[in-house]
C-alpha positions in Angstrom: 27.3 -3.3 46.4 30.6 -3.0 44.6 31.4 -5.2 41.5 34.2 -6.8 43.5 31.8 -7.7 46.4 29.4 -9.3 43.9 32.1 -11.3 42.2 33.3 -12.5 45.7 29.7 -13.6 46.6 29.2 -15.4 43.3 32.5 -17.2 43.7 31.6 -18.2 47.3 28.2 -19.6 46.2 29.9 -21.6 43.4 32.4 -22.9 45.9 29.8 -24.0 48.3 27.7 -25.7 45.6 30.7 -27.8 44.6 31.9 -28.5 48.2 31.2 -32.1 49.2 32.3 -32.7 52.8 31.8 -36.5 52.4 34.3 -36.7 49.5 36.6 -34.2 51.2 36.7 -36.2 54.4 37.1 -39.4 52.3 40.3 -38.1 50.8 41.7 -37.8 54.4 40.4 -41.1 55.7 42.0 -43.0 52.8 45.3 -42.3 54.5 44.4 -44.2 57.7 44.8 -47.9 58.5 41.7 -50.0 58.3 41.2 -50.1 62.1 41.8 -46.4 62.5 39.3 -45.5 59.8 36.7 -47.9 61.3 37.1 -46.4 64.8 36.6 -42.8 63.5 33.7 -43.6 61.2 31.9 -45.5 63.9 32.6 -43.0 66.7 31.4 -40.0 64.6 28.6 -41.6 62.6 30.5 -41.3 59.3 28.7 -43.7 56.9 27.0 -45.4 59.9 23.3 -45.0 60.9 24.4 -44.1 64.5 27.4 -43.2 66.6 29.0 -46.0 68.5 30.3 -45.7 72.0 33.9 -46.4 73.0 32.7 -49.5 74.8 30.8 -50.9 71.7 33.8 -50.4 69.5 36.1 -51.9 72.2 34.0 -55.0 72.5 34.1 -55.6 68.7 37.9 -55.5 68.8 38.4 -57.1 72.2 40.2 -54.0 73.5 39.5 -51.5 76.3 37.6 -48.3 76.1 40.8 -46.4 76.8 42.6 -48.1 73.9 39.8 -47.1 71.6 40.1 -43.5 72.8 43.8 -43.6 72.1 43.2 -44.9 68.5 40.7 -42.1 68.0 43.0 -39.3 69.2 46.0 -40.6 67.3 44.0 -41.0 64.1 42.7 -37.4 64.3 46.2 -36.2 65.0 47.4 -38.0 61.9 44.6 -36.4 59.8 45.4 -32.9 61.1 49.0 -33.4 60.0 47.8 -34.3 56.5 45.5 -31.2 56.4 48.0 -28.8 54.9 49.0 -31.2 52.2 45.5 -31.5 50.8 44.2 -28.7 48.6 40.6 -30.0 49.1 40.9 -29.4 52.8 42.3 -25.9 52.4 39.5 -24.9 50.0 36.8 -26.4 52.3 38.2 -24.5 55.3 38.4 -21.3 53.3 34.7 -21.6 52.4 33.7 -22.1 56.0 35.8 -19.0 57.0 34.2 -16.9 54.3 30.7 -18.0 55.5 31.4 -17.1 59.1 32.9 -13.8 58.0 29.6 -12.9 56.1 27.7 -13.4 59.4 29.9 -11.4 61.6 32.2 -14.3 62.6 29.5 -16.1 64.7 26.8 -18.5 63.7 24.5 -20.7 65.7 25.2 -24.3 64.7 21.8 -25.2 63.1 22.0 -21.9 61.1 25.6 -22.6 60.1 24.6 -26.1 58.9 21.6 -24.8 56.9 23.7 -22.2 55.1 26.3 -24.7 54.1 24.2 -27.7 53.3 21.5 -25.8 51.4 23.9 -25.2 48.6 25.1 -28.8 48.3 23.7 -31.9 46.8 21.8 -33.7 49.5 23.8 -36.6 51.1 22.8 -38.4 54.2 26.3 -38.2 55.6 27.0 -34.6 54.8 26.1 -33.1 58.1 28.3 -35.4 60.2 31.2 -35.1 57.8 31.0 -31.3 57.9 30.9 -31.3 61.7 33.9 -33.6 61.9 35.9 -31.5 59.5 35.0 -28.3 61.3 35.6 -29.5 64.8 38.6 -31.8 64.4 40.4 -31.0 61.1 40.2 -27.4 60.2 42.6 -24.9 61.8 42.1 -23.4 65.3 40.8 -20.3 63.6 37.4 -22.1 63.5 36.1 -22.9 66.9 33.0 -24.5 68.3 31.5 -22.9 71.4 29.3 -25.3 73.3 25.9 -24.3 74.6 25.7 -22.6 78.0 23.1 -20.3 79.8 23.6 -17.5 77.3 24.4 -19.1 74.0 23.3 -22.0 71.8 26.0 -24.2 70.2 28.0 -21.8 68.1 30.7 -21.7 65.4 33.0 -18.7 65.5 36.2 -17.3 64.1 39.0 -17.0 66.6 39.0 -13.2 66.2 35.3 -12.7 67.0 34.5 -10.5 70.0 32.1 -12.5 72.2 31.7 -9.6 74.6 30.4 -7.4 71.8 28.1 -10.2 70.7 26.6 -10.2 74.2 26.0 -6.4 74.0 24.2 -6.6 70.7 22.0 -9.5 71.8 21.2 -7.7 75.1 19.9 -4.7 73.2 17.8 -6.8 70.8 16.3 -8.8 73.8 15.5 -5.5 75.5 13.6 -4.3 72.4 11.5 -7.5 72.3 10.8 -7.3 76.0 9.6 -3.7 75.6 7.3 -4.8 72.7 5.7 -7.2 75.2 4.9 -9.8 72.4 6.7 -11.6 69.6 7.8 -9.3 66.8 8.6 -9.8 63.1 12.3 -9.9 62.3 12.1 -6.9 59.9 10.4 -4.8 62.6 12.9 -5.9 65.2 15.8 -4.9 62.9 14.1 -1.5 62.2 13.7 -0.8 65.9 17.3 -1.9 66.7 18.7 0.4 64.0 16.8 3.3 65.6 18.2 2.6 69.0 20.9 4.7 70.6 23.0 1.6 70.9 23.1 1.0 67.2 23.7 4.7 66.4 26.7 4.7 68.8 28.1 1.3 67.6 27.2 1.5 63.9 30.8 1.7 62.7 31.8 -1.2 64.8 28.9 -3.3 63.5 29.6 -2.3 59.9 33.2 -3.4 60.4 32.0 -7.0 61.2 31.3 -7.6 57.5 34.1 -8.3 55.0 32.2 -6.5 52.2 33.9 -3.4 50.8 30.5 -1.7 50.5 28.2 -3.3 53.1 24.5 -3.2 52.2 21.5 -3.3 54.6 21.2 -7.0 53.7 24.8 -7.6 54.8 24.1 -5.9 58.2 20.8 -7.7 58.6 22.5 -11.1 58.0 25.0 -10.3 60.9 22.3 -9.2 63.2 20.1 -12.2 62.5 23.0 -14.5 63.1 23.7 -12.8 66.4 20.1 -13.1 67.3 20.0 -16.8 66.7 23.1 -17.3 68.9 21.1 -16.2 72.0 19.3 -18.6 74.3 17.1 -15.8 75.7 15.2 -15.3 72.5 13.9 -17.5 69.7 11.4 -17.7 66.8 7.8 -18.8 67.5 5.8 -21.0 65.2 4.8 -17.9 63.2 8.5 -17.0 62.7 8.2 -14.0 65.0 10.9 -13.4 67.7 10.0 -13.5 71.4 11.5 -14.2 74.7 12.1 -17.9 75.3 10.4 -17.5 78.8 7.1 -16.6 77.1 4.6 -19.5 76.9 3.6 -18.4 73.4 7.2 -18.7 72.2 8.2 -21.9 74.0 4.9 -23.5 75.1 5.0 -25.8 78.1 1.5 -25.7 79.4 -1.3 -27.4 77.5 -3.2 -24.1 77.4 -0.4 -22.4 75.6 -0.2 -25.2 73.1 -4.0 -25.0 72.5 -3.8 -21.3 71.9 -0.9 -21.6 69.4 -2.6 -24.4 67.6 -5.8 -22.4 67.0 -3.8 -19.3 66.2 -1.7 -21.1 63.7 -4.8 -22.9 62.1 -6.6 -19.6 61.8 -10.0 -21.3 62.0 -12.3 -23.0 64.6 -11.3 -26.6 65.3 -12.8 -29.6 67.1 -11.1 -30.4 70.4 -10.0 -33.8 69.1 -8.4 -32.1 66.1 -6.6 -29.6 68.4 -5.2 -32.5 70.4 -4.0 -34.2 67.2 -2.4 -31.0 65.9 -0.5 -30.5 69.2 0.9 -34.0 69.0 1.9 -33.6 65.4 3.7 -30.3 66.2 5.5 -32.1 69.1 6.1 -28.9 71.0 8.0 -30.8 73.8 7.3 -34.4 73.1 4.5 -34.7 75.7 1.3 -36.3 74.5 -1.9 -34.1 74.5 -5.0 -36.1 75.3 -8.4 -34.9 73.9 -10.3 -34.9 77.2 -7.5 -32.7 78.8 -7.7 -30.3 75.8 -11.5 -30.2 76.1 -11.4 -29.3 79.8 -9.0 -26.4 79.1 -11.3 -25.1 76.3 -14.3 -25.2 78.6 -12.7 -23.4 81.5 -10.9 -20.6 79.6 -12.9 -17.6 78.3 -10.5 -16.9 75.5 -12.0 -20.0 73.8 -15.6 -19.9 72.5 -17.7 -22.9 71.7 -19.1 -22.4 68.1 -20.4 -25.8 67.3 -20.5 -29.3 68.7 -17.1 -29.7 70.2 -15.8 -27.0 67.9 -13.9 -24.0 69.5 -12.6 -20.7 68.3 -10.6 -17.8 69.8 -12.6 -15.0 71.3 -10.1 -12.6 69.8 -11.5 -13.5 66.4 -14.7 -11.8 67.4 -16.6 -14.8 68.7 -18.6 -14.4 71.9 -20.1 -17.1 74.2 -23.7 -18.0 74.1 -26.1 -20.3 72.3 -27.5 -19.7 68.8 -30.5 -17.8 70.2 -28.2 -15.5 72.1 -26.2 -14.9 68.9 -29.3 -14.0 67.0 -30.4 -11.5 69.6 -26.9 -9.9 69.7 -27.0 -9.6 65.9 -30.4 -8.0 65.8 -29.6 -5.6 68.6 -26.5 -4.4 66.6 -27.9 -4.5 63.1 -31.6 -3.8 63.5 -34.3 -5.7 61.6 -33.0 -8.3 59.2 -34.4 -11.0 56.8 -34.3 -14.7 57.7 -31.4 -15.3 55.2 -29.4 -12.3 56.5 -29.7 -13.6 60.1 -28.7 -17.1 59.1 -25.7 -15.9 57.2 -24.5 -13.7 60.0 -24.9 -16.5 62.6 -23.0 -18.9 60.4 -20.1 -16.4 60.5 -19.9 -16.9 64.2 -21.1 -20.5 64.8 -20.4 -23.8 63.1 -24.0 -25.1 63.0 -26.6 -26.1 60.3 -28.8 -23.5 58.7 -31.8 -25.4 60.0 -30.5 -25.0 63.6 -30.4 -21.2 63.2 -33.9 -21.1 61.7 -35.4 -23.2 64.5 -33.8 -21.0 67.1 -35.2 -18.0 65.3 -38.8 -19.5 65.3 -38.7 -20.6 68.9 -37.6 -17.3 70.4 -40.2 -15.4 72.4 -38.2 -12.2 72.0 -38.0 -12.1 68.3 -40.9 -11.0 66.1 -41.5 -10.5 62.4 -42.7 -7.2 60.9 -44.9 -6.6 57.9 -41.7 -6.4 55.7 -40.8 -10.0 56.7 -37.9 -8.8 58.7 -37.2 -10.0 62.2 -36.6 -7.7 65.2 -36.3 -7.8 69.0 -39.7 -7.1 70.4 -40.1 -4.9 73.4 -41.0 -6.8 76.6 -44.6 -6.2 77.7 -43.5 -5.4 81.2 -41.1 -2.7 79.9 -43.8 -1.2 77.8 -46.2 -1.1 80.8 -43.5 0.6 82.9 -42.9 3.1 80.2 -46.6 3.9 79.9 -46.9 4.4 83.6 -44.0 6.8 83.6 -45.5 8.9 80.8 -48.9 9.0 82.7 -47.1 10.0 85.9 -45.3 12.9 84.2 -48.6 14.1 82.6 -50.4 14.1 86.0 -47.5 16.0 87.6 -47.7 18.7 85.0 -51.4 19.1 85.6 
């Protein structure tokens, strides 16, 4: 990065940290009549806990909805005419332009707000004030693009090429689709930069940044911003990127929510805890009931019962069966083991008491203890008899 680029970035951050959209807007609103100011602040939630409808404001003044709309439009027009006379407005607009330029001229609305508001002192009215300034007061070079089938709500510079934005997003979506599962952002970026599309369009992508010497971080910021713009792809709860149509990215079915909750928890959980976690995460606002969750856990083999009402994911290495089955599996894999070794290994797979493991060990007809106090799987008598008969038959045949 050049020294000039670093100076520009530092000045930009300093500017954002000192930018107060509430005060900036207040400078403009002070030029309005009392009724004009009241209509705007109530309509756009500026200093009010909620936005008021045209009808609500009209009733308080005894005027029609249409008359309220006229006051709103005329007041905004008056503020726009004052814009060029206020240095605070010019500086604020310039900061927003610089921010959009750093991200390739396009930013998803939530991402845009985060990048502005994170630098500022927290104020409950800052977001609404910033949105009002950007949408109604700043110049036409800053435009809001409303959500449609392809894009989320966006903020863009007038010169931004939306068609190229679509091409970049399509390539990244194709990469995720080929992976077949959500992918980390850094891996997605690496694969994208290895694609034929990127190699062909590298100069065009590099030109999106205003830096004199664009770094990898500068390019990554633009690509991430473009990625967030798309409605076809989003981050899952692990911050990996996947197709929005995938249940593990945007879960709708209760089974998907159960899986993600266990995956996120990284440990076995009781079915009531799983239901509680689903409701806390509020995937889609629908309430998850414990009996419904329990039914899903019982019926799906990817969940394994490891204790009373406690379930784990089979992909963690857990297998179905009671404690006795687990002991047999362990001994078949490991060979003879001591009592403590068996108990420790069972507790890695099941959430039960040590005494429960010991009782299962003692009550099994298949498990015996050798002279070294180690337990093993005894051969079944029937199997031994069959083996002896086979040996005898072979011996007679040889004679």
